[in-house]
N, C-alpha and C positions, 0 to 999 in steps of 0.2 A: 234188887234189879231182877227183872223177869228175863229168863233165858230166851234167846231168839232161836227159832227153828233154823236149821241149816238152809242156805240158799238152794234153789231148785233150778236145774237146767231145763230147757225145753225138751219135750219127748224125743227120743231117738228110736229109729226103726232098728230092730236087732240085726238086720242085714247090712247096715251101713257102719262105717267107722267115722268117728268124729273127734276132733281135738277139743279137749276140755281145758279151761283155764280157771284156776282157783286163785283168787287174789288174797294175799295175806297182809296187805298194807295196814289195815286197821288193827291187826293182831300183833304187829311187830313194834317193839319200842324203837324210838329214834336211834338210828345208827346201826341197828341190827338187821341182818339179812338171813335168808334160808341158806343152808349149806348141807353138805354131806349126803348120805344115802337114805332115801325114804323107805318107810314101811307102808304098804298099802293093805287096807282091810276093806272088803266089800261084803255087805250084808243085805240080804233080800228083806225088805220091810213090807212088801205087799206083792201078791201074786203067787204063782205055783212053783217058782224056781227055788226049791229048797236048798240046793247046792248051787250058789250063784254062778251062772254061766257068763256073766258080764266080765270082760277082761280089760285091764288097764295096763298099757305097755308104754315104754319110752318116757317114763316119768322123769322130768327135768325141772330145774329151777331156771327161770329166764335169765340169760346172761346179758341182755340188753333191755332197755325200756321197750314196752309194747303197749299198744292201744287196743282195748277191748270195750265195745259198746260205748265209745266216746270217752273212756277214762284212760289216762296214761298211767301205767304201773311201772315203777322204778325197777331197775335190774335187781335181782335177788329177792324180789317181793311177791313173786307168783310162781305157781307150779303149773306145768302143762303136761298132758298125757293124752294118749290115743285110747279112746273107748271103743270097743268092738264087742260083737255078739250080744248076749242078753236074751231074754224070753219075752215075747209079746205079752203086754198087760202087767208086767212086773215093775216094781219100783225098787231102786237100790240106794242104800246109804253108802257113800264113798267116804272113807276116812284115810287121809294121808298124813303120816307122822314124820315130821322133819326136825332135825336138830337145827339150831340157829348158830350164828357166830358167837353168841354168849354160851359158853360151855355148860352153864347151869339151866339153860332153857331148852325145852322141846315144844314144838307147836303141832297141834292137830288141826288140819284143815278138813272141813266136812262139807259135803254137798249131797243133794238127792238127784238121781238121774232116773226119770220114768221112761219106760219103753212104750212105744205107741201100741195101740190096740191093733188087731189084725186088719 
């Protein structure tokens, strides 16, 4: 199986804040949900921002079902966070590590967030 690249969000202007939603539905076995406290890792994959200035705050698991881009995501199957700051022209790999309701499972949700050009 060929690994798929992480999904990419539309470009964000560094001066704005935006709510990001990462859907874990396809990565969770039936009956499992995300739980616990996440660990967030942000890496600059393009651009001049060597110490990533992108910030992710308010990282939570959805406690009720929600609809994003016409898809309904069950409670406990998505992560939402507020993205702010960043540097014009940079691209960031966001990795959020979450435990699941299975004590032997940990899930890493990844996505790419590009910043708009000036």
